[in-house]
C-alpha positions as CSV (number, residue, x, y, z in Angstrom):
1,M,-32.4,-10.0,-8.5
2,T,-29.4,-9.3,-6.3
3,D,-27.5,-12.3,-5.0
4,N,-26.9,-11.8,-1.3
5,K,-24.3,-14.5,-0.9
6,F,-20.9,-13.0,-0.2
7,F,-19.0,-15.8,-2.0
8,N,-20.5,-16.7,-5.4
9,S,-18.1,-19.6,-6.0
10,K,-15.3,-21.6,-4.4
11,V,-12.9,-19.8,-6.7
12,A,-13.8,-16.5,-5.1
13,L,-13.1,-18.0,-1.7
14,Y,-9.7,-19.4,-2.3
15,T,-8.7,-16.4,-4.4
16,L,-9.5,-14.2,-1.4
17,I,-7.5,-16.5,1.0
18,I,-4.4,-16.7,-1.2
19,G,-4.6,-13.0,-2.0
20,C,-4.8,-12.2,1.7
21,F,-1.7,-14.3,2.4
22,V,0.4,-12.8,-0.4
23,V,-0.4,-9.3,0.6
24,S,0.3,-10.0,4.3
25,V,3.8,-11.3,3.3
26,S,4.7,-8.6,0.8
27,M,3.4,-5.7,2.9
28,G,4.5,-7.1,6.2
29,I,8.2,-7.5,5.2
30,R,8.1,-4.0,3.7
31,Q,7.0,-2.6,7.1
32,T,10.3,-3.7,8.7
33,Y,12.8,-1.7,6.6
34,G,13.0,1.2,9.1
35,L,13.9,-1.3,11.8
36,F,16.8,-2.6,9.7
37,F,18.2,0.9,9.1
38,Q,20.5,0.7,12.2
39,F,22.3,-2.2,10.6
40,F,22.4,-0.6,7.1
41,E,24.0,2.4,8.8
42,T,26.7,0.5,10.7
43,D,27.4,-2.4,8.4
44,L,26.8,-0.8,4.9
45,N,27.6,2.9,5.7
46,I,24.1,4.0,4.5
47,T,23.1,7.5,5.5
48,S,19.5,8.7,6.3
49,T,19.3,10.5,2.9
50,Y,20.6,7.4,1.0
51,F,18.2,5.1,2.8
52,G,15.3,7.6,2.1
53,L,16.4,7.7,-1.5
54,A,16.3,3.8,-1.7
55,I,12.8,3.8,-0.2
56,G,11.8,6.6,-2.6
57,V,13.2,4.7,-5.6
58,Q,11.4,1.6,-4.4
59,A,8.1,3.6,-4.3
60,I,8.5,4.9,-7.8
61,V,9.5,1.5,-9.3
62,W,6.6,-0.1,-7.3
63,G,4.1,2.4,-8.8
64,I,5.4,2.0,-12.4
65,F,5.4,-1.8,-12.2
66,A,2.0,-1.8,-10.6
67,T,0.7,-0.1,-13.7
68,I,2.6,-2.4,-16.1
69,F,1.7,-5.5,-14.2
70,G,-1.9,-4.3,-14.0
71,I,-2.1,-4.2,-17.8
72,I,-0.6,-7.7,-18.0
73,A,-2.8,-9.0,-15.3
74,D,-6.0,-7.7,-17.0
75,K,-5.0,-9.4,-20.2
76,Y,-3.2,-12.6,-19.2
77,G,-4.2,-13.2,-15.6
78,S,-2.7,-12.1,-12.3
79,N,-1.1,-15.4,-11.1
80,K,1.7,-15.2,-13.6
81,V,2.4,-11.6,-12.6
82,V,2.3,-12.3,-8.9
83,L,4.7,-15.3,-9.2
84,L,7.3,-13.3,-11.2
85,A,7.0,-10.4,-8.7
86,L,7.5,-12.6,-5.6
87,I,10.6,-14.3,-7.1
88,T,12.0,-10.9,-7.9
89,Y,11.2,-9.6,-4.4
90,A,12.9,-12.6,-2.8
91,F,16.0,-12.1,-4.9
92,G,16.2,-8.5,-3.9
93,I,15.9,-9.3,-0.2
94,Y,18.4,-12.1,-0.5
95,S,20.9,-9.9,-2.3
96,L,20.4,-7.1,0.3
97,G,21.4,-9.4,3.2
98,N,24.1,-11.6,1.5
99,L,25.9,-9.6,-1.2
100,N,27.4,-6.6,0.8
101,S,24.9,-4.2,-0.7
102,Q,26.7,-0.9,-0.4
103,G,26.4,2.1,-2.7
104,L,24.6,1.5,-6.0
105,L,23.9,-2.1,-5.1
106,F,21.8,-1.0,-2.1
107,Q,19.7,1.1,-4.4
108,I,19.3,-1.8,-6.9
109,N,18.3,-4.4,-4.3
110,L,16.1,-2.4,-1.9
111,G,15.0,0.2,-4.4
112,I,14.6,-1.5,-7.8
113,L,14.2,-5.2,-7.2
114,V,12.0,-5.0,-4.1
115,G,10.1,-2.2,-5.9
116,I,9.4,-4.5,-8.8
117,G,8.3,-7.3,-6.4
118,L,5.9,-5.0,-4.6
119,G,4.6,-3.8,-8.0
120,G,3.1,-7.2,-8.7
121,A,2.5,-8.7,-5.2
122,A,0.9,-5.9,-3.2
123,A,-2.5,-4.3,-2.9
124,P,-2.7,-2.6,-6.4
125,I,-2.7,-6.0,-8.1
126,I,-4.2,-8.3,-5.5
127,V,-7.1,-6.1,-4.5
128,P,-8.4,-5.8,-8.2
129,T,-7.8,-9.6,-8.7
130,V,-10.0,-10.4,-5.7
131,A,-12.5,-7.6,-6.3
132,K,-13.3,-8.9,-9.8
133,H,-14.9,-12.0,-8.1
134,F,-17.5,-9.8,-6.2
135,P,-20.4,-7.6,-7.2
136,N,-20.4,-3.9,-6.5
137,H,-22.4,-4.2,-3.2
138,N,-19.7,-6.5,-1.7
139,R,-16.6,-5.3,-3.5
140,A,-15.4,-2.8,-0.9
141,K,-15.8,-5.4,1.8
142,A,-13.7,-7.9,-0.1
143,A,-11.1,-5.2,-0.7
144,G,-11.2,-4.5,3.0
145,F,-10.4,-8.1,3.8
146,V,-7.3,-8.0,1.5
147,T,-6.2,-4.7,2.9
148,A,-6.7,-5.9,6.5
149,S,-4.5,-8.9,5.7
150,A,-1.7,-6.4,4.8
151,S,-2.3,-4.9,8.2
152,V,-1.9,-8.3,9.8
153,G,1.5,-8.6,8.1
154,M,2.4,-5.1,9.1
155,F,1.6,-6.0,12.8
156,I,3.4,-9.3,12.8
157,Y,6.6,-8.8,10.9
158,P,8.0,-5.8,13.0
159,I,7.5,-8.0,16.1
160,I,9.1,-11.0,14.4
161,S,12.1,-8.8,13.3
162,N,12.5,-7.2,16.7
163,T,12.4,-10.7,18.4
164,L,14.8,-12.3,16.0
165,F,17.4,-9.5,16.3
166,G,18.3,-11.0,19.7
167,T,19.1,-14.4,18.2
168,Y,20.1,-14.0,14.5
169,N,22.1,-11.4,12.6
170,W,20.1,-9.2,10.2
171,G,21.2,-11.0,7.1
172,N,19.8,-14.3,8.4
173,I,16.6,-12.7,9.3
174,L,16.3,-11.5,5.7
175,N,16.9,-15.1,4.5
176,I,13.9,-16.2,6.6
177,F,11.9,-13.6,4.8
178,V,13.1,-14.9,1.4
179,F,11.8,-18.4,2.3
180,I,8.4,-17.0,3.2
181,L,8.2,-15.0,0.0
182,L,8.9,-18.1,-2.1
183,I,6.1,-20.0,-0.3
184,A,3.8,-17.1,-1.2
185,G,5.0,-17.4,-4.7
186,A,4.1,-21.1,-4.9
187,L,0.6,-20.4,-3.6
188,S,0.1,-17.5,-6.0
189,I,0.0,-19.9,-9.0
190,F,-3.6,-20.8,-7.8
191,L,-4.9,-17.2,-8.1
192,K,-7.7,-17.3,-10.7
193,E,-9.7,-14.8,-12.7
194,P,-13.5,-15.0,-12.5
195,D,-15.8,-16.0,-15.2
196,S,-16.8,-12.6,-16.5
197,N,-20.5,-13.4,-16.7
198,K,-20.8,-14.4,-13.1
199,V,-20.1,-11.0,-11.5
200,S,-21.9,-7.7,-12.0
201,Q,-19.5,-5.2,-13.2
202,G,-21.1,-2.1,-11.7
203,S,-21.2,-0.2,-14.9
204,E,-22.1,-1.1,-18.5
205,E,-19.4,-3.0,-20.2
206,V,-18.8,-2.2,-23.8
207,N,-16.3,-3.3,-26.4
208,Q,-13.7,-0.9,-25.1
209,S,-10.0,-1.1,-25.8
210,L,-7.2,-0.5,-23.3
211,T,-6.3,2.8,-25.0
212,E,-9.9,3.9,-24.9
213,A,-10.1,3.0,-21.2
214,F,-6.9,5.0,-20.5
215,R,-8.2,8.1,-22.4
216,E,-11.6,7.9,-20.7
217,A,-10.1,7.8,-17.3
218,F,-7.7,10.8,-17.9
219,G,-10.5,12.8,-19.4
220,Y,-12.6,12.4,-16.3
221,K,-11.8,15.0,-13.6
222,S,-12.9,12.8,-10.7
223,Y,-10.2,10.3,-11.6
224,L,-7.6,13.0,-11.5
225,F,-8.9,14.2,-8.1
226,L,-8.7,10.7,-6.8
227,M,-5.1,10.5,-8.0
228,A,-4.2,13.8,-6.2
229,G,-5.7,12.5,-3.0
230,F,-3.9,9.2,-3.2
231,F,-0.6,11.0,-3.6
232,V,-1.1,12.4,-0.1
233,C,-1.7,8.9,1.3
234,G,1.6,7.7,-0.1
235,F,3.5,10.7,1.2
236,Q,2.2,10.3,4.7
237,I,2.5,6.5,5.2
238,T,6.0,6.3,3.7
239,L,7.3,9.2,5.7
240,I,6.1,7.5,8.9
241,A,7.1,3.9,8.0
242,T,10.6,5.1,6.9
243,H,11.5,7.8,9.5
244,V,9.3,7.5,12.6
245,P,11.6,4.9,14.3
246,K,14.4,7.5,14.3
247,Y,12.2,10.4,14.9
248,V,10.9,9.1,18.2
249,V,14.4,8.4,19.4
250,E,15.4,12.0,18.4
251,R,12.5,13.2,20.7
252,G,14.0,11.3,23.6
253,L,11.9,8.1,23.6
254,D,13.2,4.6,24.0
255,G,14.1,2.7,20.8
256,W,11.3,0.1,21.3
257,T,8.7,2.8,20.7
258,G,9.5,2.9,17.0
259,A,8.8,-0.8,16.5
260,A,5.7,-0.4,18.7
261,I,4.3,2.3,16.5
262,L,4.8,0.3,13.4
263,S,3.3,-2.8,14.9
264,L,0.3,-0.9,16.4
265,I,-0.2,0.7,13.0
266,G,-0.5,-2.8,11.5
267,L,-2.7,-4.1,14.2
268,F,-5.2,-1.2,14.2
269,N,-5.2,-1.0,10.5
270,I,-6.9,-4.3,10.5
271,F,-9.9,-2.8,12.2
272,G,-9.7,0.4,10.1
273,T,-9.7,-1.3,6.7
274,L,-12.5,-3.7,7.7
275,T,-14.5,-0.8,9.0
276,M,-13.9,1.3,5.9
277,G,-14.7,-1.7,3.6
278,Y,-18.0,-2.1,5.4
279,L,-18.9,1.6,5.4
280,A,-17.8,2.1,1.7
281,D,-20.4,-0.4,0.5
282,K,-23.1,1.6,2.3
283,Y,-22.1,5.3,2.2
284,S,-20.4,7.8,-0.1
285,K,-16.8,6.7,-0.6
286,K,-15.6,10.2,-1.4
287,I,-17.0,11.6,1.9
288,L,-15.4,8.8,3.8
289,L,-12.1,9.5,2.2
290,S,-12.4,13.3,2.8
291,G,-13.1,12.7,6.5
292,L,-10.2,10.2,6.8
293,Y,-7.6,12.7,5.4
294,F,-8.9,15.4,7.7
295,L,-8.5,13.2,10.7
296,R,-4.9,12.3,9.6
297,G,-4.0,16.0,9.7
298,I,-5.4,16.4,13.2
299,I,-3.6,13.3,14.5
300,I,-0.2,14.5,13.1
301,I,-0.7,18.0,14.6
302,L,-1.3,16.4,18.1
303,F,1.7,14.1,17.7
304,L,3.9,17.0,17.0
305,M,2.5,19.5,19.5
306,L,1.9,17.3,22.6
307,P,4.9,16.5,24.9
308,A,6.8,13.4,23.8
309,S,6.0,10.3,25.8
310,N,5.6,6.6,25.4
311,I,1.8,7.0,25.8
312,L,1.8,9.6,23.0
313,A,3.8,7.3,20.7
314,I,1.4,4.4,21.4
315,S,-1.6,6.6,20.9
316,F,-0.3,7.8,17.6
317,G,0.3,4.2,16.4
318,I,-3.2,3.3,17.3
319,C,-5.0,6.3,15.8
320,F,-3.0,6.6,12.6
321,G,-3.1,2.8,12.2
322,F,-6.9,2.9,12.1
323,L,-6.5,5.3,9.1
324,W,-3.4,3.7,7.5
325,L,-4.5,1.7,4.5
326,A,-8.2,2.4,5.1
327,T,-8.0,4.5,1.9
328,I,-7.7,1.5,-0.3
329,P,-11.2,-0.1,-0.2
330,A,-12.9,3.3,-0.9
331,T,-10.3,4.5,-3.4
332,F,-10.2,1.3,-5.5
333,G,-13.9,1.0,-4.9
334,I,-14.6,4.3,-6.6
335,V,-12.5,3.2,-9.6
336,A,-14.5,0.0,-10.0
337,Q,-17.8,1.8,-9.4
338,V,-17.1,4.4,-12.0
339,F,-15.3,2.5,-14.7
340,G,-16.3,-1.1,-14.2
341,T,-13.8,-4.0,-13.7
342,K,-12.6,-4.8,-17.2
343,Y,-9.5,-2.7,-16.8
344,L,-9.6,-2.4,-13.0
345,A,-6.0,-3.6,-12.4
346,M,-4.6,-1.1,-14.9
347,L,-6.7,1.9,-13.7
348,S,-6.0,1.1,-10.0
349,G,-2.3,0.7,-10.9
350,I,-2.3,4.2,-12.4
351,V,-3.9,5.7,-9.3
352,F,-1.4,3.8,-7.2
353,L,1.5,5.3,-9.3
354,S,0.3,8.7,-8.0
355,H,0.4,7.2,-4.5
356,Q,4.0,6.1,-5.1
357,L,5.1,9.5,-6.3
358,G,3.9,10.7,-2.9
359,S,5.8,7.8,-1.3
360,F,9.0,8.9,-3.0
361,S,8.5,12.5,-1.8
362,G,7.8,11.4,1.8
363,A,10.7,9.0,2.0
364,Y,13.3,11.2,0.4
365,L,12.2,14.6,1.8
366,G,12.1,13.1,5.3
367,G,15.8,12.1,5.1
368,Y,16.8,15.2,3.2
369,F,15.2,17.6,5.8
370,Y,16.8,15.7,8.6
371,D,20.3,15.6,7.1
372,N,20.3,19.2,6.1
373,Y,18.3,20.9,8.9
374,G,18.7,18.4,11.7
375,S,15.0,17.9,12.1
376,Y,12.1,16.0,10.5
377,D,9.7,18.9,11.4
378,Y,9.5,20.4,7.9
379,A,8.4,17.0,6.5
380,W,5.7,16.8,9.2
381,Y,4.5,20.3,8.5
382,L,4.2,19.5,4.8
383,S,2.3,16.3,5.6
384,I,-0.2,18.3,7.6
385,L,-0.8,20.7,4.7
386,L,-1.3,17.8,2.3
387,S,-3.9,16.2,4.6
388,F,-6.2,19.2,4.3
389,F,-5.4,19.4,0.5
390,A,-6.6,15.8,0.1
391,T,-9.7,16.6,2.3
392,L,-10.7,19.1,-0.3
393,M,-9.7,17.1,-3.4
394,H,-12.2,14.3,-2.7
395,L,-15.3,16.4,-2.2
396,P,-16.0,17.2,-6.0
397,I,-15.5,13.5,-7.1
398,N,-18.4,12.1,-9.0
399,E,-19.0,8.5,-7.9
400,S,-21.7,7.6,-10.5
401,P,-20.8,4.9,-13.1
402,I,-19.9,6.3,-16.5
403,K,-22.7,6.0,-19.0
404,R,-21.3,4.5,-22.2
405,V,-22.9,3.9,-25.5
406,A,-22.6,0.3,-26.6
407,T,-21.1,-0.4,-30.0
408,A,-21.8,-3.2,-32.4
């Protein structure tokens, strides 16, 4: 008999609450880097290409450590991983604002240290940690709540940053972020793993080793299709988060429109992720994802082709925000539905690494195209083509749980 209660235990409740707070902090602060670029450029002599490279390095390191931390979290528990990651994140942000982070030091702090921090304190670790507490029929909704909390952070922190710029220098603002990260780290100690016999895994659990789980996933075409689609997600959202504040100014709009777009993306992503979480527990996740990427392509085309205006910028932030992280509940939901939850953090981390390869491409190529051709247009055109590629990649995915033969 199916248990219709959303929360099966108090542990599930406070794990969800703490997970939501941690993700809102880690992802909210990440959403502000494009707003700090003006200070990096004037005070640290950082070019658009070098800034894009740092964000790209951050994306790759984030993806690699999401996989590494996923393996550790599946075996030893996520609270240790998240605590270590948040301390590393805080140190990277502190160093960025206080140690004259020019040249290679800029890449180490914003690229490597922050990347490691995000690898253990963002959605790829927190979503599986929370999802393990919920059965398959509620799992995407739980993932939607966590992802929506990231959206809350993405909405709030650009506003906080823009407000504080009038009172504090940028280094002191980063110090405030350090303090918030350390609070999140203290709370992360209380993240707990579920008792495995209390939650339905969604597919038959067998005595499977980590290596066997890895081989099984990479021998399954649908897993590879899912990775290809998530690459596109990474390309698009990092291109926008990194370069759209400067892009809108280049099109003749006021500087506030860049912050407005990022904040609106965060705000409307709340509704998008909750909606996707609800729908993904009821309808085909692959069809939802295919439709989402198709709509992204259409929105970008309209953003490029329509005359530049504040209304267009605001509309773009609202529409793209609704689709921003809405990929996560359905994407990670497919992984859990097909493979079960025993190695969910690891398998989700590997899918996320593909996302981060896309993020590196979006961040770096955006800056490269601008510095070498004086325009972001080529990056936008590539993003449109990738949208329709992802639309097609999700259609052949098999969402059915893998049938395994139990071994003695």
